[in-house]
DRENLUM-51538 format. One line per field, with one value per residue (C-alpha): x, y, z; chain; residue in one letter. Coordinates in steps of 0.02 Angstrom, whole numbers, plus 50000, padded with zeros to 5 digits. Layout:
! DRENLUM-51538
xx	[X, ...]
yy	[Y, ...]
zz	[Z, ...]
chain	[A, ...]
resn	[a, ...]
***
This chain:
! DRENLUM-51538
xx	[51214, 51279, 51423, 51599, 51577, 51421, 51292, 51201, 51241, 51081, 51046, 50881, 50819, 50682, 50591, 50416, 50345, 50416, 50543, 50661, 50764, 50914, 50996, 51152, 51157, 51315, 51408, 51276, 51114, 51023, 50847, 50761, 50596, 50498, 50349, 50247, 50212, 50025, 50013, 49986, 50058, 50250, 50358, 50502, 50631, 50769, 50925, 51011, 51152, 51269, 51268, 51451, 51489, 51614, 51483, 51476, 51324, 51256, 51132, 50952, 50900, 50735, 50654, 50550, 50420, 50349, 50191, 50077, 49955, 49890, 49862, 49874, 49977, 49857, 49902, 49837, 49914, 49835, 49800, 49858, 49818, 49634, 49557, 49648, 49683, 49689, 49853, 49882, 50050, 50085, 49912, 49827, 49637, 49622, 49740, 49828, 50000, 50153, 50279, 50450, 50512, 50433, 50512, 50511, 50342, 50255, 50311, 50183, 50189, 50150, 50109, 50025, 49991, 50020, 49935, 49907, 49759, 49673, 49507, 49561, 49699, 49786, 49962, 49972, 50128, 50101, 50225, 50279, 50338, 50314, 50410, 50389, 50318, 50258, 50215, 50306, 50283, 50150, 50146, 50281, 50285, 50434, 50471, 50617, 50707, 50853, 50956, 51117, 51159, 51324, 51265, 51135, 50977, 50938, 50769, 50797, 50881, 51051, 51136, 51154, 51047, 51191, 51124, 51249, 51251, 51408, 51507, 51439, 51291, 51122, 51058, 50872, 50779, 50598, 50474, 50348, 50200, 50159, 49995, 49920, 49736, 49579, 49518, 49350, 49425, 49582, 49508, 49443, 49626, 49706, 49613, 49642, 49823, 49869, 49801, 49904, 50057, 50064, 50007, 50085, 50049, 50180, 50273, 50280, 50402, 50392, 50518, 50486, 50458, 50465, 50450, 50384, 50226, 50188, 50221, 50108, 49966, 49976, 49960, 49808, 49825, 49740, 49649, 49526, 49477, 49305, 49176, 49101, 49199, 49121, 49200, 49202, 49127, 49254, 49237, 49268, 49434, 49474, 49567, 49585, 49543, 49610, 49567, 49541, 49590, 49403, 49388, 49299, 49353, 49389, 49337, 49363, 49298, 49332, 49257, 49392, 49315, 49274, 49111, 49080, 49253, 49180, 48997, 48975, 49105, 49075, 48902, 48851, 48922, 48838, 48920, 48830, 48945, 48874, 48957, 49131, 49146, 49111, 49070, 48900, 48893, 48808, 48820, 48890, 48926, 48977, 49134, 49221, 49360, 49488, 49389, 49391, 49203, 49035, 48986, 48815, 48905, 48998, 48962, 49050, 49107, 49028, 49149, 49080, 49192, 49168, 49215, 49269, 49159, 49145, 49052, 49065, 48999, 48865, 48939, 48862, 48865, 48800, 48644, 48656, 48696, 48544, 48543, 48535, 48577, 48719, 48711, 48839, 48817, 48971, 48974, 49119, 49284, 49196, 49280, 49174, 49229, 49141, 49166, 49100, 49062, 49042, 48912, 49007, 49185, 49170, 49116, 48938, 48898, 48978, 48989, 48921, 48930, 48756, 48801, 48951, 48840, 48716, 48844, 48917, 48742, 48723, 48890, 48847, 48671, 48750, 48888, 48754, 48659, 48806, 48854, 48677, 48674, 48841, 48783, 48623, 48726, 48850, 48707, 48615, 48772, 48806, 48645, 48693, 48750, 48935, 48973, 49034, 49137, 49226, 49251, 49322, 49436, 49492, 49530, 49625, 49732, 49770, 49824, 49930, 50018, 50052, 50124, 50238, 50298, 50338, 50436, 50533, 50583, 50637, 50747, 50824, 50866, 50942, 51052, 51129, 51169, 51349]
yy	[50292, 50194, 50075, 50123, 50107, 50216, 50078, 49967, 49787, 49687, 49500, 49406, 49253, 49143, 49007, 48919, 49032, 49205, 49307, 49425, 49562, 49616, 49786, 49831, 50018, 50046, 49962, 50041, 50031, 49887, 49848, 49679, 49671, 49507, 49472, 49315, 49203, 49207, 49392, 49464, 49628, 49651, 49665, 49783, 49760, 49899, 49914, 50084, 50131, 50180, 50328, 50396, 50551, 50624, 50683, 50874, 50927, 50750, 50648, 50606, 50443, 50439, 50295, 50355, 50250, 50296, 50240, 50293, 50378, 50552, 50612, 50797, 50845, 50756, 50606, 50528, 50477, 50389, 50464, 50339, 50188, 50232, 50363, 50432, 50618, 50705, 50807, 50935, 50995, 51172, 51190, 51195, 51184, 51304, 51446, 51530, 51443, 51542, 51425, 51451, 51264, 51168, 51002, 50989, 51085, 50947, 50802, 50721, 50582, 50406, 50279, 50143, 50194, 50321, 50315, 50409, 50381, 50441, 50393, 50217, 50153, 50173, 50147, 50104, 50084, 50002, 50032, 49935, 50091, 50278, 50390, 50542, 50535, 50650, 50655, 50804, 50753, 50671, 50488, 50491, 50432, 50481, 50400, 50456, 50300, 50370, 50528, 50585, 50768, 50844, 51020, 51094, 51142, 51285, 51219, 51245, 51085, 51166, 51010, 50910, 50756, 50634, 50483, 50345, 50167, 50091, 50243, 50221, 50282, 50209, 50068, 50057, 49914, 49902, 49815, 49898, 49809, 49880, 49864, 49929, 49904, 49961, 50119, 50036, 49889, 49968, 50012, 49832, 49775, 49913, 49887, 49701, 49710, 49850, 49753, 49597, 49692, 49790, 49641, 49488, 49313, 49253, 49089, 48961, 48816, 48654, 48510, 48362, 48203, 48045, 48037, 48183, 48092, 48047, 48224, 48294, 48175, 48226, 48409, 48506, 48589, 48750, 48819, 48964, 49055, 49078, 48943, 48835, 48920, 49088, 49244, 49426, 49518, 49572, 49752, 49727, 49705, 49647, 49788, 49732, 49574, 49587, 49493, 49609, 49575, 49551, 49406, 49505, 49537, 49699, 49691, 49827, 49809, 49928, 49961, 49959, 50068, 50255, 50322, 50292, 50207, 50046, 50018, 49868, 49865, 50046, 50003, 49975, 49815, 49704, 49587, 49471, 49453, 49280, 49210, 49263, 49163, 48983, 49034, 49098, 49290, 49355, 49543, 49668, 49854, 49975, 50080, 50231, 50208, 50213, 50079, 50167, 50205, 50160, 50254, 50294, 50389, 50509, 50692, 50774, 50957, 51068, 51206, 51369, 51448, 51631, 51729, 51563, 51470, 51286, 51152, 50961, 50841, 50721, 50553, 50387, 50293, 50127, 50116, 50142, 49985, 49934, 49851, 49662, 49667, 49566, 49643, 49781, 49895, 49985, 50136, 50175, 50203, 50176, 50089, 50030, 49958, 49837, 49745, 49570, 49462, 49275, 49164, 49033, 49075, 49268, 49352, 49332, 49515, 49681, 49763, 49942, 50072, 50029, 49849, 49902, 50019, 49877, 49760, 49891, 49919, 49729, 49716, 49861, 49792, 49630, 49704, 49801, 49642, 49538, 49677, 49690, 49498, 49503, 49636, 49544, 49385, 49473, 49561, 49394, 49306, 49446, 49399, 49215, 49155, 49148, 49262, 49415, 49293, 49222, 49393, 49455, 49306, 49338, 49522, 49475, 49344, 49478, 49597, 49461, 49434, 49615, 49632, 49482, 49545, 49720, 49629, 49527, 49683, 49765, 49613, 49616, 49799, 49771, 49627, 49739, 49871, 49886]
zz	[48972, 48818, 48831, 48792, 48606, 48604, 48582, 48707, 48711, 48662, 48680, 48636, 48727, 48651, 48732, 48740, 48875, 48829, 48730, 48820, 48763, 48872, 48854, 48942, 48928, 49030, 49170, 49296, 49196, 49116, 49052, 49020, 48922, 48929, 48815, 48853, 48708, 48744, 48694, 48869, 48923, 48930, 49082, 49096, 49233, 49257, 49367, 49381, 49491, 49565, 49450, 49437, 49538, 49423, 49295, 49294, 49396, 49416, 49312, 49303, 49224, 49130, 49044, 48885, 48807, 48634, 48551, 48409, 48521, 48489, 48670, 48632, 48782, 48905, 49014, 49171, 49332, 49484, 49651, 49785, 49676, 49662, 49548, 49389, 49380, 49213, 49183, 49043, 49001, 49062, 49137, 49302, 49325, 49479, 49428, 49281, 49267, 49228, 49157, 49227, 49216, 49072, 49121, 49309, 49317, 49220, 49321, 49434, 49566, 49496, 49629, 49525, 49342, 49208, 49039, 48875, 48757, 48606, 48529, 48489, 48596, 48764, 48823, 49009, 49120, 49293, 49424, 49583, 49676, 49679, 49555, 49449, 49273, 49131, 48946, 48872, 48687, 48583, 48616, 48751, 48929, 49033, 49200, 49311, 49376, 49476, 49497, 49583, 49594, 49653, 49656, 49768, 49670, 49784, 49841, 50024, 50083, 50071, 50003, 49851, 49813, 49829, 49929, 49960, 50031, 50100, 50029, 49855, 49759, 49775, 49667, 49618, 49542, 49485, 49369, 49254, 49168, 48993, 48904, 48740, 48732, 48643, 48737, 48773, 48867, 48939, 49099, 49141, 49108, 49212, 49373, 49385, 49320, 49439, 49587, 49534, 49497, 49658, 49770, 49679, 49743, 49872, 49835, 49974, 49985, 50086, 50121, 50001, 50091, 49988, 49801, 49695, 49648, 49826, 49882, 49747, 49794, 49979, 49932, 49872, 49709, 49773, 49920, 49948, 50102, 50035, 50069, 49938, 49803, 49825, 49743, 49757, 49606, 49473, 49518, 49706, 49802, 49975, 50050, 50232, 50326, 50510, 50666, 50821, 51000, 51044, 50923, 50794, 50619, 50532, 50346, 50208, 50037, 49898, 49726, 49591, 49456, 49438, 49373, 49182, 49175, 49112, 49047, 49154, 49300, 49349, 49407, 49591, 49664, 49791, 49915, 50030, 50185, 50232, 50073, 50123, 50287, 50335, 50512, 50554, 50567, 50729, 50710, 50585, 50620, 50487, 50546, 50488, 50362, 50506, 50595, 50766, 50787, 50717, 50565, 50640, 50779, 50668, 50668, 50525, 50533, 50403, 50353, 50287, 50145, 50115, 49960, 49874, 49754, 49795, 49709, 49719, 49588, 49649, 49703, 49676, 49838, 49900, 50000, 50195, 50287, 50390, 50560, 50548, 50365, 50277, 50106, 50063, 49910, 49849, 49729, 49614, 49704, 49871, 50019, 50164, 50332, 50442, 50606, 50605, 50754, 50730, 50823, 50921, 50916, 50935, 51089, 51137, 51166, 51145, 51316, 51300, 51441, 51487, 51518, 51617, 51723, 51752, 51810, 51927, 52007, 52030, 52121, 52232, 52283, 52317, 52421, 52527, 52553, 52610, 52734, 52809, 52826, 52918, 53039, 53077, 53103, 53222, 53321, 53343, 53414, 53537, 53623, 53643, 53813, 53845, 53691, 53802, 53909, 53758, 53691, 53850, 53867, 53687, 53721, 53879, 53785, 53657, 53796, 53876, 53711, 53684, 53856, 53838, 53672, 53754, 53895, 53770, 53675, 53838, 53885, 53718, 53732, 53907, 53842, 53717, 53851, 53909]
chain	[A, A, A, A, A, A, A, A, A, A, A, A, A, A, A, A, A, A, A, A, A, A, A, A, A, A, A, A, A, A, A, A, A, A, A, A, A, A, A, A, A, A, A, A, A, A, A, A, A, A, A, A, A, A, A, A, A, A, A, A, A, A, A, A, A, A, A, A, A, A, A, A, A, A, A, A, A, A, A, A, A, A, A, A, A, A, A, A, A, A, A, A, A, A, A, A, A, A, A, A, A, A, A, A, A, A, A, A, A, A, A, A, A, A, A, A, A, A, A, A, A, A, A, A, A, A, A, A, A, A, A, A, A, A, A, A, A, A, A, A, A, A, A, A, A, A, A, A, A, A, A, A, A, A, A, A, A, A, A, A, A, A, A, A, A, A, A, A, A, A, A, A, A, A, A, A, A, A, A, A, A, A, A, A, A, A, A, A, A, A, A, A, A, A, A, A, A, A, A, A, A, A, A, A, A, A, A, A, A, A, A, A, A, A, A, A, A, A, A, A, A, A, A, A, A, A, A, A, A, A, A, A, A, A, A, A, A, A, A, A, A, A, A, A, A, A, A, A, A, A, A, A, A, A, A, A, A, A, A, A, A, A, A, A, A, A, A, A, A, A, A, A, A, A, A, A, A, A, A, A, A, A, A, A, A, A, A, A, A, A, A, A, A, A, A, A, A, A, A, A, A, A, A, A, A, A, A, A, A, A, A, A, A, A, A, A, A, A, A, A, A, A, A, A, A, A, A, A, A, A, A, A, A, A, A, A, A, A, A, A, A, A, A, A, A, A, A, A, A, A, A, A, A, A, A, A, A, A, A, A, A, A, A, A, A, A, A, A, A, A, A, A, A, A, A, A, A, A, A, A, A, A, A, A, A, A, A, A, A, A, A, A, A, A, A, A, A, A, A, A, A, A, A, A, A, A, A, A, A, A, A, A, A, A, A, A, A, A]
resn	[m, n, s, s, n, g, y, p, r, i, s, v, v, r, g, p, l, f, e, e, v, r, q, e, l, s, s, w, a, s, i, v, i, r, v, p, s, d, g, q, d, a, q, l, r, y, t, v, g, p, i, p, s, d, i, s, g, g, q, e, v, v, l, r, l, e, a, d, v, r, n, g, g, t, f, y, t, d, s, n, g, r, d, l, i, k, r, v, v, n, y, r, p, s, w, d, l, i, v, t, d, p, v, a, g, n, y, y, p, v, n, a, a, i, l, i, r, d, s, e, k, q, l, t, v, l, t, d, r, s, l, g, g, t, s, l, r, e, g, h, i, d, l, m, l, h, r, r, l, v, v, d, d, g, r, g, v, d, e, a, l, n, e, q, q, f, g, q, g, m, v, t, r, g, t, f, r, l, g, v, h, d, v, n, v, a, a, s, w, l, r, g, a, a, l, r, h, y, q, p, l, e, l, a, f, a, t, q, i, g, g, r, s, a, w, l, k, s, r, r, g, g, a, s, g, l, p, n, g, a, q, l, p, p, n, v, a, l, v, t, l, q, q, l, a, s, g, a, v, l, l, r, l, g, h, l, f, e, v, d, e, d, p, v, l, s, r, l, a, n, v, d, l, r, t, l, f, a, k, k, i, k, a, v, t, e, m, t, l, s, g, n, q, a, r, s, n, v, q, k, l, v, w, r, v, e, n, e, p, f, s, e, a, p, k, l, r, g, s, p, f, g, r, g, s, f, l, v, e, l, g, p, m, e, i, r, t, f, e, i, i, f, g, n, d, g, p, s, v, h, l, s, w, g, l, y, a, g, f, g, i, v, l, l, v, g, g, l, i, m, h, a, a, y, s, w, w, r, g, r, h, k, r, l, p, g, y, h, t, l, s, q, q, s, r, a, a, d, a, d, d, r, r, v, g, t, e, a, e, m, i, e, v, d, s, r, s, p]
***
């Protein structure tokens, strides 16, 4: 990956806001490390590709970070951006591992974070995309950025991993956020920083009308969707806010921390739903995580496992959501889903099957009453003087019309005859 003379080209840019180190490792690989002047966590941006295809067997590009951390072969990776899973080199907790590939066998998926730590400090790397990571040596974190293989690895696909775009190899780009913190406060930094890194703020632009000062005065410096400056607790994140076709709102709230991850932020969190919306809430129903049915209607399957020991650690969960309540309690790593109906703007009622059946009965009874009234009215008019005479005249007129129509058809047929 080095340049033609065997060394990378390095340039340093210093400014009032940050310092930046730019490394050009080759014509197809570069790294930019940016350190803010306020001492916050560093940012690393990489660009790799297209990897040359003339390299024998191909090439795998791995970024290695080193720190003075005595992790003893233990590292942690996230599970879908939520809880952290402990990894130990050449070890599996549920079976005796026979090591046949000491490198590839210790790579794990990294979706949001990978970290190493000892009794004093922690090195954390936050990612903006999924990739493979490991810690094969003391104080090391390895992340595979890209690879291009020209030989089949014999894993069943029956082709080499040689992906291309427009006839050339693929180019990959990404951004890491690096942080070194005291082990006692690292978790509180990780959860908030990972959320901001994976879901950054979106920039919006508008056309400037008039002078700059006039335009700034006509625009608000900030806005919030929460009424009266309300905020979510620091250990709770908004997972989903979606308007449904019925006019209701689907809301998901998630606890950011694990059990015992932080002495304060790992505790139960409480959220009053009434503080999150300016509109008056009429009804709240807790739903399943998928949002397709009420949680109270769920009947989970209970599986019986034979000849296999199974145990599950007790979980700290929030209190059940009561009917007519607006207070939500979240346990560590818990996500809860709610359907919210507002007072004036939302639908007035939820039509259940019972209401549908009631409306059907009302319509049926009304139809029977109208039919009976019409039958009574017709029977009464039949007894009036002249009713039968008018009816007979009407039926005679109809018969004359049908006869005249038949004669007209016959005349038309005769006119077409030779």
